[in-house]
N, CA, C and O atoms as a DFTB+ gen file, in Angstrom:
748 C
 N C O
     1  1      -1.280      21.713     -12.793
     2  2      -0.022      20.962     -13.102
     3  2      -0.092      20.513     -10.863
     4  3      -0.524      21.197      -9.935
     5  1       0.477      19.293     -10.883
     6  2       0.544      19.116      -9.616
     7  2       1.232      19.654      -8.548
     8  3       2.202      20.399      -8.679
     9  1       0.734      19.280      -7.431
    10  2       2.016      19.034      -6.491
    11  2       3.530      18.106      -6.587
    12  3       3.170      17.144      -7.265
    13  1       4.569      17.956      -6.366
    14  2       5.513      16.687      -6.614
    15  2       5.683      16.402      -5.053
    16  3       6.477      16.915      -4.264
    17  1       4.798      15.527      -4.862
    18  2       4.738      14.854      -3.854
    19  2       5.004      12.788      -3.157
    20  3       4.219      11.849      -3.022
    21  1       6.232      12.931      -2.956
    22  2       7.530      12.086      -2.062
    23  2       6.515      11.454      -1.240
    24  3       6.308      12.211      -0.291
    25  1       5.797      10.438      -1.162
    26  2       5.850       9.747      -0.131
    27  2       6.778       8.817       0.830
    28  3       7.671       8.177       0.275
    29  1       6.684       8.750       1.675
    30  2       7.623       8.047       2.773
    31  2       6.783       7.634       3.944
    32  3       5.986       8.345       4.557
    33  1       7.168       6.009       4.227
    34  2       6.629       5.389       4.628
    35  2       7.891       5.081       6.002
    36  3       9.092       4.934       5.774
    37  1       7.286       5.040       7.339
    38  2       8.380       5.454       8.589
    39  2       7.338       3.738       9.371
    40  3       6.169       3.632       9.740
    41  1       8.430       2.763       9.327
    42  2       8.251       1.793      10.059
    43  2       8.987       2.496      11.714
    44  3      10.155       2.783      11.974
    45  1       7.583       2.598      12.681
    46  2       8.111       2.728      13.785
    47  2       8.216       2.229      15.422
    48  3       8.762       1.127      15.449
    49  1       7.972       2.555      16.350
    50  2       7.617       1.192      17.175
    51  2       6.609       2.182      18.473
    52  3       7.085       3.265      18.814
    53  1       5.300       1.735      19.092
    54  2       5.164       2.476      20.156
    55  2       6.119       2.457      21.369
    56  3       5.584       3.028      22.320
    57  1       7.543       1.920      21.700
    58  2       7.735       1.703      22.150
    59  2       8.489       2.740      23.195
    60  3       8.629       3.027      24.383
    61  1       9.059       3.255      21.151
    62  2       9.984       4.810      21.486
    63  2       8.178       6.269      21.746
    64  3       8.673       7.396      21.780
    65  1       6.829       6.352      21.871
    66  2       6.723       7.411      22.436
    67  2       6.121       6.884      23.956
    68  3       5.887       5.758      24.396
    69  1       6.026       7.887      24.380
    70  2       5.395       7.910      26.814
    71  2       4.067       7.367      26.105
    72  3       3.375       8.239      25.581
    73  1       3.707       6.312      26.034
    74  2       2.312       5.892      25.766
    75  2       1.752       5.114      26.698
    76  3       2.668       4.332      26.950
    77  1       0.325       4.645      27.763
    78  2       0.245       3.820      27.958
    79  2       0.095       2.951      26.950
    80  3      -0.080       3.173      25.752
    81  1       0.216       1.503      27.794
    82  2      -0.475       0.630      26.968
    83  2      -1.542       0.475      26.613
    84  3      -1.554      -0.453      25.804
    85  1      -2.731       0.982      26.808
    86  2      -3.689       1.554      26.071
    87  2      -4.531       2.268      25.998
    88  3      -5.693       2.509      26.325
    89  1      -3.491       2.663      25.355
    90  2      -3.850       4.307      24.392
    91  2      -4.602       4.011      23.015
    92  3      -4.268       3.079      22.285
    93  1      -5.858       5.064      22.669
    94  2      -6.788       4.661      22.101
    95  2      -5.539       4.717      20.720
    96  3      -4.319       4.801      20.864
    97  1      -6.401       4.632      19.258
    98  2      -5.574       4.768      18.370
    99  2      -5.878       6.433      17.622
   100  3      -5.658       6.847      16.484
   101  1      -6.453       7.075      18.806
   102  2      -6.365       8.469      18.293
   103  2      -5.104       9.491      19.246
   104  3      -5.004      10.546      19.871
   105  1      -4.702       8.883      19.023
   106  2      -3.796       9.361      21.124
   107  2      -2.413       8.678      20.176
   108  3      -1.513       9.492      19.968
   109  1      -2.255       7.590      19.739
   110  2      -1.352       7.339      19.110
   111  2      -1.182       7.568      17.214
   112  3      -0.715       6.711      16.464
   113  1      -1.521       8.467      16.933
   114  2      -1.739       8.744      15.801
   115  2      -1.246      10.707      15.600
   116  3      -0.580      11.366      14.802
   117  1      -2.135      11.005      16.977
   118  2      -0.902      12.299      17.695
   119  2       0.309      12.503      17.593
   120  3       1.070      13.210      16.933
   121  1       0.373      11.323      18.815
   122  2       1.542      11.133      18.732
   123  2       2.813      11.594      17.516
   124  3       3.694      12.450      17.426
   125  1       2.333      10.568      16.777
   126  2       2.855      10.352      15.199
   127  2       3.019      11.025      14.616
   128  3       3.785      10.973      13.654
   129  1       2.163      12.213      15.071
   130  2       2.174      13.322      13.723
   131  2       2.933      14.408      14.601
   132  3       3.463      15.426      14.156
   133  1       2.872      13.873      16.368
   134  2       3.962      15.095      16.504
   135  2       5.413      15.101      16.278
   136  3       6.233      15.959      15.949
   137  1       5.451      13.737      16.593
   138  2       6.787      12.852      16.399
   139  2       7.058      13.917      15.213
   140  3       7.330      15.106      15.379
   141  1       6.892      13.061      13.665
   142  2       6.851      14.018      12.392
   143  2       7.498      15.616      12.191
   144  3       8.432      16.183      11.624
   145  1       6.214      15.941      13.146
   146  2       6.305      17.793      12.184
   147  2       7.860      17.705      13.123
   148  3       8.725      18.263      12.447
   149  1       8.464      17.154      14.506
   150  2       9.620      17.877      15.239
   151  2      10.193      17.318      14.036
   152  3      10.130      17.881      12.943
   153  1      10.600      16.508      14.187
   154  2      11.520      15.552      12.960
   155  2      11.651      16.153      11.745
   156  3      12.672      16.828      11.611
   157  1      10.675      16.077      10.544
   158  2      10.873      16.858       9.548
   159  2       9.843      18.114       8.923
   160  3       9.348      17.974       7.805
   161  1       9.589      19.272       9.703
   162  2       9.067      20.535       9.361
   163  2      10.864      21.373      10.168
   164  3      11.774      21.252      10.988
   165  1      10.361      22.051       9.256
   166  2      11.832      22.967       9.091
   167  2      11.488      25.053       8.454
   168  3      10.753      25.618       7.645
   169  1      11.811      25.174       8.757
   170  2      12.173      26.960       8.218
   171  2      11.664      27.575       6.747
   172  3      11.249      28.709       6.504
   173  1      11.845      26.400       5.825
   174  2      11.815      26.346       4.917
   175  2      10.430      26.304       3.983
   176  3       9.478      26.000       4.702
   177  1      10.020      26.528       2.539
   178  2       8.241      26.590       2.620
   179  2       8.762      24.836       1.973
   180  3       8.040      23.839       1.990
   181  1       9.739      24.890       1.619
   182  2      10.281      23.195       0.547
   183  2      11.002      22.172       1.528
   184  3      11.968      22.457       2.236
   185  1      10.389      20.962       1.454
   186  2       9.359      20.598       1.186
   187  2       8.372      21.058       2.642
   188  3       9.046      21.546       3.549
   189  1       6.914      20.938       2.896
   190  2       6.137      21.049       3.599
   191  2       5.525      19.588       3.937
   192  3       5.320      18.755       3.054
   193  1       5.281      19.387       5.182
   194  2       4.932      17.970       5.813
   195  2       3.901      17.337       5.670
   196  3       3.470      17.694       6.766
   197  1       2.838      16.489       5.159
   198  2       1.711      15.776       4.652
   199  2       1.639      14.149       6.132
   200  3       2.443      13.234       6.308
   201  1       0.749      14.371       6.626
   202  2       0.497      13.276       7.170
   203  2      -0.085      12.494       6.900
   204  3      -0.716      13.509       7.197
   205  1      -0.869      11.314       6.497
   206  2      -1.511      10.771       5.759
   207  2      -2.008       9.393       6.932
   208  3      -3.087       8.831       6.747
   209  1      -1.422       9.127       7.676
   210  2      -2.053       8.603       8.491
   211  2      -1.166       7.126       9.289
   212  3      -0.135       7.118       8.616
   213  1      -1.081       6.409       9.904
   214  2      -1.136       5.140      11.093
   215  2      -1.899       4.268      11.036
   216  3      -3.113       4.465      10.978
   217  1      -1.186       2.748      11.042
   218  2      -1.967       1.424      11.814
   219  2      -1.252       0.984      12.128
   220  3      -0.215       1.340      11.567
   221  1      -1.063      -0.160      13.263
   222  2      -0.654      -0.384      13.969
   223  2      -0.371      -1.272      14.549
   224  3       0.176      -0.647      15.457
   225  1      -0.231      -2.558      14.912
   226  2      -0.085      -3.456      15.664
   227  2      -0.542      -3.419      17.072
   228  3       0.080      -2.820      17.949
   229  1      -1.996      -4.282      17.334
   230  2      -2.181      -4.280      19.034
   231  2      -3.602      -3.896      17.966
   232  3      -4.478      -4.610      18.454
   233  1      -4.128      -3.269      16.984
   234  2      -5.379      -2.543      17.394
   235  2      -6.160      -3.485      16.611
   236  3      -5.388      -4.272      16.064
   237  1      -7.562      -3.765      16.289
   238  2      -8.128      -4.108      15.305
   239  2      -7.285      -3.661      13.816
   240  3      -6.385      -2.840      13.637
   241  1      -7.922      -4.482      12.966
   242  2      -7.324      -4.450      11.622
   243  2      -8.003      -3.188      10.709
   244  3      -7.463      -2.481       9.859
   245  1      -8.977      -3.184      11.065
   246  2      -9.914      -2.083      10.299
   247  2      -9.660      -1.114      11.052
   248  3     -10.124      -0.063      10.608
   249  1      -9.103      -1.013      12.038
   250  2      -8.610       0.377      13.241
   251  2      -7.022       1.560      12.117
   252  3      -5.917       1.704      12.639
   253  1      -7.284       2.069      10.956
   254  2      -6.566       3.440      10.442
   255  2      -6.615       4.451      10.671
   256  3      -7.128       5.059       9.731
   257  1      -6.431       4.883      11.222
   258  2      -6.304       6.897      11.471
   259  2      -5.946       8.114       9.756
   260  3      -5.106       8.996       9.576
   261  1      -6.620       7.768       9.193
   262  2      -6.362       8.877       7.828
   263  2      -6.504       9.802       8.185
   264  3      -7.131       9.946       9.234
   265  1      -5.939      11.007       7.419
   266  2      -5.975      12.619       7.943
   267  2      -6.589      13.555       6.986
   268  3      -7.222      14.610       7.046
   269  1      -6.200      12.842       6.182
   270  2      -6.865      13.273       5.334
   271  2      -7.495      12.679       3.651
   272  3      -7.175      11.514       3.414
   273  1      -8.082      13.180       2.869
   274  2      -9.317      12.643       1.819
   275  2      -7.950      11.924       0.731
   276  3      -8.082      10.898       0.064
   277  1      -6.708      12.768       0.798
   278  2      -5.638      12.458      -0.722
   279  2      -5.942      10.887      -0.437
   280  3      -6.493      10.281       0.482
   281  1      -5.543      10.648      -1.222
   282  2      -5.584       8.238      -1.452
   283  2      -3.981       8.555      -0.986
   284  3      -3.371       9.611      -1.154
   285  1      -3.566       7.498      -0.446
   286  2      -2.216       7.189       0.348
   287  2      -1.645       5.965      -0.830
   288  3      -2.457       5.454      -1.601
   289  1      -0.540       5.676      -0.850
   290  2      -0.294       4.473      -1.709
   291  2      -0.442       2.986       0.086
   292  3      -0.360       1.758       0.074
   293  1      -0.497       3.226       0.375
   294  2       0.348       1.693       1.518
   295  2      -0.842       1.588       2.638
   296  3      -0.946       0.522       3.246
   297  1      -1.761       2.686       2.934
   298  2      -2.953       2.393       4.319
   299  2      -4.196       2.636       3.326
   300  3      -4.672       3.489       2.576
   301  1      -4.441       1.168       3.867
   302  2      -5.745       1.476       3.217
   303  2      -7.369       1.519       4.772
   304  3      -8.383       1.197       4.154
   305  1      -7.478       1.594       5.203
   306  2      -8.703       1.831       6.354
   307  2      -8.929       0.399       6.640
   308  3      -8.256      -0.071       7.558
   309  1      -9.770      -0.396       6.009
   310  2      -9.581      -1.724       6.035
   311  2      -8.770      -3.000       6.301
   312  3      -9.178      -4.036       6.826
   313  1      -7.248      -2.657       5.726
   314  2      -6.028      -3.349       6.078
   315  2      -5.535      -3.621       6.935
   316  3      -5.440      -4.760       7.394
   317  1      -4.832      -2.037       7.618
   318  2      -4.924      -2.681       8.955
   319  2      -3.269      -3.078       9.237
   320  3      -2.667      -3.059       8.164
   321  1      -2.820      -3.257       9.822
   322  2      -0.859      -3.370       9.658
   323  2      -0.771      -5.031       9.166
   324  3       0.201      -5.228       8.436
   325  1      -1.333      -5.849       9.345
   326  2      -1.156      -6.914       8.938
   327  2      -0.885      -6.926       7.577
   328  3       0.118      -7.186       6.913
   329  1      -2.543      -6.422       7.205
   330  2      -2.870      -7.067       5.727
   331  2      -2.574      -5.361       5.315
   332  3      -3.601      -4.975       4.756
   333  1      -1.522      -4.177       5.389
   334  2      -0.833      -3.720       5.337
   335  2       0.317      -4.361       4.398
   336  3       0.633      -4.218       3.217
   337  1       0.846      -5.222       5.603
   338  2       2.382      -5.637       5.143
   339  2       1.988      -7.144       4.019
   340  3       2.937      -7.554       3.350
   341  1       0.897      -7.732       3.904
   342  2       0.857      -9.136       3.107
   343  2       0.154      -8.577       1.488
   344  3       0.048      -9.208       0.436
   345  1      -0.203      -7.295       1.790
   346  2       0.203      -6.849       0.292
   347  2       0.989      -6.385       0.068
   348  3       1.205      -6.393      -1.144
   349  1       1.975      -5.676       0.876
   350  2       2.834      -5.354       0.256
   351  2       4.212      -6.627      -0.109
   352  3       4.990      -6.548      -1.059
   353  1       4.195      -7.496       0.721
   354  2       4.519      -8.978      -0.091
   355  2       4.198      -9.241      -0.723
   356  3       4.929      -9.819      -1.528
   357  1       3.078      -9.120      -0.949
   358  2       1.993      -9.826      -2.265
   359  2       2.965      -9.441      -3.584
   360  3       3.486     -10.203      -4.399
   361  1       3.034      -7.433      -3.455
   362  2       3.801      -7.410      -4.674
   363  2       5.296      -7.173      -5.143
   364  3       5.793      -6.551      -6.082
   365  1       6.089      -8.342      -3.522
   366  2       7.272      -8.577      -4.425
   367  2       7.052      -9.731      -4.179
   368  3       7.638      -9.986      -3.127
   369  1       6.153     -11.234      -4.822
   370  2       5.775     -12.732      -5.009
   371  2       6.045     -12.966      -4.074
   372  3       6.175     -14.190      -4.041
   373  1       6.347     -12.346      -2.700
   374  2       6.383     -13.388      -1.195
   375  2       4.985     -14.290      -1.227
   376  3       3.950     -13.829      -1.708
   377  1       5.052     -15.369      -0.771
   378  2       3.763     -16.654      -0.621
   379  2       3.476     -15.639       0.524
   380  3       4.231     -14.784       0.986
   381  1       1.730     -16.057       0.991
   382  2       1.085     -15.408       2.067
   383  2       2.302     -16.025       3.270
   384  3       3.435     -15.615       3.523
   385  1       1.528     -17.133       3.825
   386  2       2.653     -18.018       4.380
   387  2       3.904     -17.803       4.787
   388  3       4.204     -17.730       5.979
   389  1       4.865     -17.666       3.676
   390  2       5.954     -17.018       5.101
   391  2       6.421     -15.913       5.218
   392  3       7.338     -15.572       5.965
   393  1       5.348     -14.775       3.906
   394  2       5.041     -13.279       5.000
   395  2       4.222     -13.399       6.261
   396  3       4.298     -12.465       7.061
   397  1       3.594     -14.235       6.487
   398  2       2.389     -14.216       7.798
   399  2       3.691     -14.345       8.830
   400  3       4.247     -13.529       9.565
   401  1       3.851     -15.349       8.623
   402  2       5.087     -15.749       9.572
   403  2       6.138     -15.340       9.665
   404  3       6.950     -15.952      10.358
   405  1       6.473     -14.240       9.046
   406  2       7.296     -13.362       9.102
   407  2       7.212     -11.677      10.244
   408  3       8.009     -11.070      10.961
   409  1       5.716     -11.505       9.812
   410  2       4.836     -10.447       9.966
   411  2       4.423     -10.746      11.806
   412  3       4.263      -9.955      12.735
   413  1       4.363     -12.256      11.724
   414  2       3.868     -12.097      13.498
   415  2       4.553     -12.689      14.287
   416  3       4.201     -12.855      15.455
   417  1       6.146     -13.310      13.591
   418  2       7.332     -13.381      14.517
   419  2       8.866     -12.849      14.313
   420  3       9.944     -13.107      14.850
   421  1       8.414     -11.951      13.239
   422  2       9.582     -10.401      13.474
   423  2      10.925     -11.343      12.485
   424  3      11.953     -10.761      12.137
   425  1      10.833     -11.872      12.366
   426  2      12.282     -12.908      11.667
   427  2      12.061     -12.931      10.754
   428  3      11.308     -13.790      10.297
   429  1      12.699     -11.846       9.920
   430  2      12.929     -11.911       7.984
   431  2      13.742     -13.519       7.387
   432  3      13.610     -13.897       6.223
   433  1      14.559     -14.299       8.437
   434  2      15.234     -15.099       7.539
   435  2      13.886     -16.338       5.963
   436  3      13.981     -16.870       4.857
   437  1      13.511     -16.248       6.378
   438  2      11.684     -16.814       5.572
   439  2      11.826     -15.898       4.251
   440  3      11.998     -16.270       3.090
   441  1      11.702     -14.591       4.767
   442  2      11.340     -13.774       3.528
   443  2      13.066     -13.662       2.624
   444  3      13.059     -13.682       1.394
   445  1      14.329     -13.557       3.338
   446  2      15.521     -13.183       2.773
   447  2      15.625     -13.876       1.677
   448  3      15.743     -13.436       0.534
   449  1      15.540     -15.980       2.347
   450  2      15.796     -16.545       1.320
   451  2      14.948     -17.048       0.284
   452  3      15.064     -17.808      -0.677
   453  1      13.727     -16.103       1.011
   454  2      12.337     -16.318      -0.271
   455  2      12.946     -15.261      -1.881
   456  3      12.953     -15.365      -3.107
   457  1      13.406     -14.235      -0.727
   458  2      14.286     -13.141      -2.464
   459  2      15.719     -13.229      -3.127
   460  3      16.005     -12.685      -4.194
   461  1      16.566     -13.969      -2.371
   462  2      17.288     -14.524      -3.087
   463  2      17.102     -15.466      -3.283
   464  3      18.312     -15.681      -3.217
   465  1      16.528     -16.840      -3.595
   466  2      15.877     -17.969      -4.452
   467  2      15.427     -16.758      -6.033
   468  3      15.774     -16.869      -7.209
   469  1      14.751     -15.940      -5.504
   470  2      13.763     -15.541      -6.313
   471  2      14.862     -14.476      -7.256
   472  3      14.900     -14.511      -8.486
   473  1      15.883     -13.374      -6.240
   474  2      16.562     -13.064      -7.475
   475  2      17.740     -13.916      -8.510
   476  3      18.193     -13.634      -9.619
   477  1      17.879     -14.585      -7.968
   478  2      18.786     -15.449      -8.371
   479  2      18.052     -16.469     -10.248
   480  3      18.739     -17.086     -11.061
   481  1      16.540     -16.222     -10.275
   482  2      15.652     -17.099     -10.596
   483  2      15.435     -15.974     -12.055
   484  3      15.284     -16.327     -13.224
   485  1      15.488     -14.375     -11.436
   486  2      15.308     -13.746     -12.811
   487  2      16.924     -13.836     -13.168
   488  3      17.231     -14.016     -14.347
   489  1      17.856     -13.725     -12.263
   490  2      19.697     -13.065     -13.043
   491  2      19.435     -15.088     -14.370
   492  3      19.412     -15.115     -15.601
   493  1      19.324     -16.141     -13.548
   494  2      18.945     -17.289     -14.586
   495  2      18.295     -16.675     -16.029
   496  3      18.838     -16.873     -17.115
   497  1      16.684     -15.674     -15.815
   498  2      16.338     -16.113     -17.107
   499  2      16.778     -13.881     -17.467
   500  3      16.015     -13.348     -18.273
   501  1      17.803     -13.047     -16.889
   502  2      17.983     -12.349     -17.769
   503  2      17.416     -11.388     -17.436
   504  3      17.454     -10.370     -18.128
   505  1      16.440     -11.486     -15.778
   506  2      15.483     -10.142     -15.898
   507  2      15.819      -9.738     -14.878
   508  3      15.489      -9.949     -13.711
   509  1      17.082      -8.628     -15.766
   510  2      17.965      -8.188     -14.588
   511  2      17.813      -6.624     -14.035
   512  3      18.721      -5.818     -13.831
   513  1      16.467      -6.458     -13.868
   514  2      15.175      -5.266     -14.445
   515  2      14.620      -5.670     -12.470
   516  3      14.754      -5.032     -11.426
   517  1      14.098      -6.814     -12.756
   518  2      13.356      -7.645     -11.834
   519  2      14.306      -7.978     -10.276
   520  3      14.239      -8.291      -9.087
   521  1      15.132      -7.634     -11.357
   522  2      16.106      -9.311      -9.553
   523  2      17.059      -7.826      -8.892
   524  3      17.463      -7.831      -7.729
   525  1      17.304      -6.639      -9.835
   526  2      17.498      -5.614      -9.193
   527  2      16.730      -4.800      -8.094
   528  3      17.024      -4.111      -7.117
   529  1      15.223      -5.365      -8.956
   530  2      13.918      -4.435      -7.534
   531  2      13.808      -4.901      -6.330
   532  3      13.817      -4.301      -5.255
   533  1      13.654      -6.524      -6.678
   534  2      14.305      -7.747      -5.577
   535  2      15.669      -7.239      -4.458
   536  3      15.508      -7.325      -3.240
   537  1      16.761      -6.806      -4.961
   538  2      17.926      -6.792      -4.009
   539  2      17.538      -5.822      -3.311
   540  3      17.518      -6.045      -2.100
   541  1      17.212      -4.787      -3.657
   542  2      16.755      -3.407      -2.968
   543  2      16.040      -3.521      -1.948
   544  3      15.753      -2.706      -1.071
   545  1      15.671      -4.932      -2.154
   546  2      15.233      -5.288       0.052
   547  2      15.556      -5.994       0.662
   548  3      15.112      -6.261       1.779
   549  1      16.858      -6.747      -0.187
   550  2      17.783      -7.739       0.287
   551  2      18.195      -6.909       1.704
   552  3      17.260      -6.877       2.503
   553  1      19.308      -6.299       2.110
   554  2      20.266      -5.761       2.904
   555  2      19.150      -5.063       3.938
   556  3      18.388      -4.121       3.716
   557  1      19.353      -5.971       5.308
   558  2      18.604      -5.348       5.698
   559  2      16.950      -5.963       5.912
   560  3      16.170      -5.357       6.647
   561  1      16.548      -7.205       5.193
   562  2      15.058      -8.131       5.649
   563  2      15.139      -8.918       6.682
   564  3      14.065      -9.434       6.990
   565  1      16.134      -9.219       7.393
   566  2      16.849     -10.213       8.119
   567  2      16.557      -9.713       9.223
   568  3      15.921     -10.383      10.036
   569  1      17.006      -8.259       9.537
   570  2      16.953      -7.472      10.924
   571  2      15.224      -7.312      10.865
   572  3      14.360      -7.912      11.504
   573  1      15.127      -6.356       9.930
   574  2      13.405      -5.982      10.055
   575  2      12.548      -6.603      10.203
   576  3      11.623      -6.158      10.882
   577  1      12.474      -7.842       9.666
   578  2      11.574      -9.150       9.248
   579  2      10.867      -8.470       9.280
   580  3      10.595      -8.342      10.473
   581  1       9.609      -7.120       8.078
   582  2       8.875      -6.950       7.692
   583  2       9.351      -7.447       5.915
   584  3      10.489      -7.837       5.654
   585  1       8.482      -7.356       5.088
   586  2       8.295      -7.283       3.861
   587  2       8.498      -5.541       3.248
   588  3       8.195      -4.738       4.130
   589  1       8.861      -5.004       2.172
   590  2       8.578      -3.809       1.293
   591  2       9.497      -3.211       2.383
   592  3      10.190      -2.354       1.834
   593  1       9.760      -3.296       3.558
   594  2      10.282      -2.137       4.390
   595  2      12.125      -2.073       3.911
   596  3      12.918      -3.005       3.773
   597  1      12.260      -1.070       3.805
   598  2      13.929      -0.392       3.031
   599  2      14.468      -0.340       4.594
   600  3      13.732      -0.037       5.533
   601  1      16.101      -0.739       4.749
   602  2      17.131      -0.307       6.061
   603  2      16.467       1.342       5.884
   604  3      16.079       1.859       4.837
   605  1      16.489       1.987       7.362
   606  2      16.810       2.698       7.569
   607  2      17.316       4.261       6.441
   608  3      16.726       5.304       6.162
   609  1      18.792       3.639       6.032
   610  2      19.802       4.014       4.954
   611  2      19.566       4.461       3.466
   612  3      20.360       4.612       2.538
   613  1      17.917       4.654       3.571
   614  2      17.339       4.857       2.167
   615  2      16.378       5.757       2.651
   616  3      15.589       6.040       1.750
   617  1      16.069       6.447       3.948
   618  2      15.324       7.462       3.626
   619  2      15.683       8.997       3.446
   620  3      16.451       9.537       4.243
   621  1      15.189       9.603       2.525
   622  2      15.836      10.759       2.322
   623  2      13.785      11.728       2.091
   624  3      12.685      11.236       2.340
   625  1      14.096      12.955       1.620
   626  2      12.794      13.273       1.635
   627  2      12.514      13.779      -0.109
   628  3      11.437      14.277      -0.435
   629  1      13.606      13.568      -1.075
   630  2      12.633      13.306      -2.544
   631  2      12.744      12.006      -2.613
   632  3      12.580      11.209      -1.690
   633  1      13.221      11.625      -4.487
   634  2      13.889      10.120      -4.284
   635  2      12.362       9.384      -4.776
   636  3      11.454       9.838      -5.473
   637  1      12.483       8.394      -4.261
   638  2      11.153       7.191      -4.958
   639  2      10.436       6.974      -3.349
   640  3      10.922       7.180      -2.237
   641  1       9.142       6.493      -3.747
   642  2       7.740       6.184      -2.261
   643  2       8.538       5.351      -2.074
   644  3       8.995       4.664      -2.987
   645  1       8.953       5.210      -0.558
   646  2       9.751       3.387      -0.272
   647  2       9.091       4.040       0.976
   648  3       8.575       5.146       1.134
   649  1       9.364       2.522       2.175
   650  2       8.992       2.170       3.351
   651  2      10.190       1.900       3.699
   652  3      10.929       1.080       3.154
   653  1      10.650       3.194       5.458
   654  2      11.508       2.959       5.366
   655  2      11.947       2.176       7.064
   656  3      11.217       2.728       7.887
   657  1      12.580       1.451       7.553
   658  2      12.920       1.217       9.533
   659  2      13.164       2.615       9.630
   660  3      13.883       3.366       8.972
   661  1      12.256       2.832      10.787
   662  2      13.237       4.367      11.466
   663  2      13.030       4.407      12.510
   664  3      13.002       5.393      13.246
   665  1      12.704       2.456      12.930
   666  2      12.085       2.893      14.130
   667  2      14.197       3.579      15.359
   668  3      15.275       3.778      14.799
   669  1      13.959       3.695      16.742
   670  2      15.543       3.889      17.268
   671  2      15.891       2.298      17.405
   672  3      16.964       1.989      16.888
   673  1      15.225       1.340      17.962
   674  2      15.509      -0.495      18.255
   675  2      14.835      -0.827      17.595
   676  3      13.971      -0.101      17.103
   677  1      14.945      -1.761      17.400
   678  2      13.644      -2.927      16.992
   679  2      13.093      -3.830      18.339
   680  3      13.601      -4.910      18.641
   681  1      12.257      -3.364      18.901
   682  2      11.837      -3.897      20.306
   683  2      10.929      -5.328      19.684
   684  3      10.241      -5.846      20.564
   685  1      10.835      -6.093      18.145
   686  2      10.137      -7.410      17.765
   687  2       8.797      -6.773      18.261
   688  3       8.578      -5.781      18.955
   689  1       7.572      -8.139      17.371
   690  2       6.836      -7.562      16.714
   691  2       5.471      -7.400      18.142
   692  3       5.563      -8.165      19.102
   693  1       4.694      -6.698      18.103
   694  2       3.261      -6.370      18.228
   695  2       3.386      -5.643      18.581
   696  3       2.812      -5.642      19.670
   697  1       4.196      -4.138      18.266
   698  2       3.813      -2.829      19.100
   699  2       4.619      -1.578      17.833
   700  3       5.009      -0.422      17.998
   701  1       4.601      -2.754      16.232
   702  2       5.352      -2.030      15.322
   703  2       3.766      -0.894      15.473
   704  3       2.725      -0.861      16.130
   705  1       4.459      -0.106      14.404
   706  2       3.662       1.323      13.549
   707  2       4.656       1.213      12.730
   708  3       5.831       0.848      12.778
   709  1       3.110       2.048      11.123
   710  2       3.617       3.003       9.630
   711  2       2.925       3.423      10.129
   712  3       1.973       3.132      10.854
   713  1       3.768       4.836       9.434
   714  2       3.247       5.454       9.903
   715  2       3.267       5.956       7.838
   716  3       4.069       5.236       7.244
   717  1       2.576       6.932       6.948
   718  2       2.735       7.730       5.800
   719  2       2.954       9.038       5.946
   720  3       2.313       9.804       6.666
   721  1       3.439       9.173       5.581
   722  2       3.129      10.569       5.244
   723  2       4.055      10.876       3.726
   724  3       4.503      10.068       2.911
   725  1       4.131      12.870       3.765
   726  2       4.558      12.768       2.331
   727  2       5.266      14.152       2.280
   728  3       4.868      14.712       3.301
   729  1       6.045      14.935       1.673
   730  2       6.981      15.673       1.078
   731  2       6.454      16.253       0.418
   732  3       5.968      15.468      -0.396
   733  1       6.071      17.614       0.086
   734  2       5.252      18.607      -1.110
   735  2       5.970      19.028      -0.826
   736  3       6.326      19.318       0.316
   737  1       6.710      19.312      -2.403
   738  2       7.991      19.832      -3.074
   739  2       7.170      21.456      -3.525
   740  3       7.791      22.506      -3.696
   741  1       5.424      21.266      -3.665
   742  2       4.890      21.738      -4.987
   743  2       5.004      22.172      -6.432
   744  3       4.606      21.311      -7.217
   745  1       5.406      23.187      -6.929
   746  2       5.478      23.148      -7.757
   747  2       5.931      23.210      -8.816
   748  3       5.247      22.922      -9.799
């Protein structure tokens, strides 16, 4: 029997870490790992924190730091930051050109407009399940500016595998980070 692991994606920003602008991906990943241990480790056995890796803007697309051999949900070494979010957009049915523009600019108005149209289409077709799944992404998408990222209020250590906006401030595009972690609740 396997362990109950809940994966979480954390949208962070380099500006929240005291690193030089020319830091390496390894230094960035170590800072994010330290942040995650400080924020989520506790004196109890469960859940234990698993750190899978990071992708970040400003580094080559193929540059990712996966610390574990275990499969991740969102991070793939060959995708990088932009590719990861293009894949999330495709999973939500968002056309690549709209997703690409939102990722580049950090403006989620195109994403919001597309999601509203798709939600209405699903409602008209009485496809309530798919409409509800898209509605989860609607609040905050304009401010977050990335497909597949939920507002920080959706964060918990259990529940569904989700990516949440965990930034202190939205500093805009160019230095965003996606970290994938897991909470291992044991057997």
